N, C-alpha and C positions, 0 to 999 in steps of 0.2 A: 383690031384683028379678032376674028371669030375663033372660038375654042369649043370643042364638043362638050365641055363641062358647063358652058354658060346656059343659064336658064332661058327658056323661050318666054315670050310675053305671056303666054297662057299659063305656064308653070309659075312665073313670078306673081301673077294675079292670085294664084292659090296660096302662095307663101307669104306675100306681103302683109295680109291682116294678122298673121301669127307673129310677126316680128315685134319685139317689145318696143313700146313707145317710151321715150324719156323726155324729160323737160330739156329743152335746148338752151344752152348758155351761149353758144356761138355757132355760126354756120358750120355744118360738117364739111370736112375736107373730101370725104368719099361718100358716095351714096350707099344706101343699105344694099342695093342690088350689086354694086361693085364689090362690096365686102363679102357678100354671100358667094358670088362667083369666084372670088379669091380663095374662099374656104373650100369650095368644091373642086377647084383645079388640082391641088396636090392629092386630094382624096381619090379622085378618079384616075390620075396619071401616075400616082405612086412616086412622086418626086419629093425632095426635101422642101420644107417651107421656105428656106432661104433661096431656093432656085425658082421662085415664081417669076414669070415674065414681067418685064418692066411696066407693062400697061395695066397691071393689077395694083391694088394698094400694097404698101410695104408688108412684108411677112409679119412684122411685129404688130400690125393692125389685124391681120386675119388669122394669126396662129391659134390653133386649138390645143390647149393643154389637156390631154386626156388622162392625167394622173388622178 
């Protein structure tokens, strides 16, 4: 499903090089783009983290602790 908060391919091309690289110990369950889209959704739509649609990663994966 498409959401207005999802990054376009052009936007992702600008952001991807800035994403921190880490040594992989196992294959990731979610792509970096899916995680970032999950972060942007509640920020744009003003919903609770736990109310993310089910096609995003779990909120415990994308939750931003702003304290």
